[in-house]
C-alpha positions as CSV (number, residue, x, y, z in Angstrom):
1,X,116.3,140.7,104.7
2,X,114.6,137.7,103.3
3,X,112.7,135.3,105.5
4,X,112.2,131.6,105.1
5,X,108.7,130.2,104.8
6,X,107.7,127.5,107.2
7,X,108.0,123.9,106.3
8,X,104.6,122.1,105.9
9,X,103.9,118.4,105.8
10,X,101.2,117.6,103.3
11,X,100.6,114.2,104.8
12,X,99.7,115.2,108.4
13,X,98.9,118.8,107.5
14,X,101.2,120.2,110.2
15,X,103.9,122.9,110.2
16,X,107.3,121.5,110.9
17,X,109.4,123.1,113.5
18,X,112.2,125.4,112.3
19,X,114.8,123.1,114.1
20,X,113.6,120.1,112.1
21,X,113.9,119.1,108.4
22,X,111.2,117.6,106.2
23,X,113.2,114.4,105.7
24,X,113.6,114.0,109.5
25,X,110.0,114.7,110.1
26,X,108.8,112.2,107.5
27,X,111.1,109.4,108.8
28,X,110.2,110.1,112.5
29,X,106.5,110.7,112.2
30,X,105.2,108.6,109.2
31,X,105.3,104.9,108.5
32,X,106.6,103.6,105.2
33,X,103.2,102.3,103.9
34,X,101.7,105.8,104.6
35,X,104.5,107.5,102.6
36,X,104.3,105.0,99.8
37,X,100.5,105.5,99.5
38,X,100.9,109.3,99.4
39,X,103.7,109.2,96.8
40,X,101.7,106.8,94.6
41,X,98.6,108.9,94.8
42,X,100.5,112.1,93.9
43,X,102.2,110.3,91.0
44,X,98.9,109.0,89.6
45,X,97.3,112.5,89.9
46,X,100.2,114.1,88.0
47,X,100.8,111.4,85.4
48,X,97.3,110.1,84.8
49,X,95.3,113.1,85.5
50,X,93.4,111.5,88.3
51,X,92.1,113.8,91.0
52,X,93.8,113.5,94.4
């Protein structure tokens, strides 16, 4: 039988409980400016080749 891997938040570097979803965790635990900064940083690294 296959097992699910644990969800992991790259922002706070924590494992998310199996009863929670990534979306719920992000909304509940992180502020909008923090999420925007993380997304912009990731986009720049992927599109512009800048290191994270």
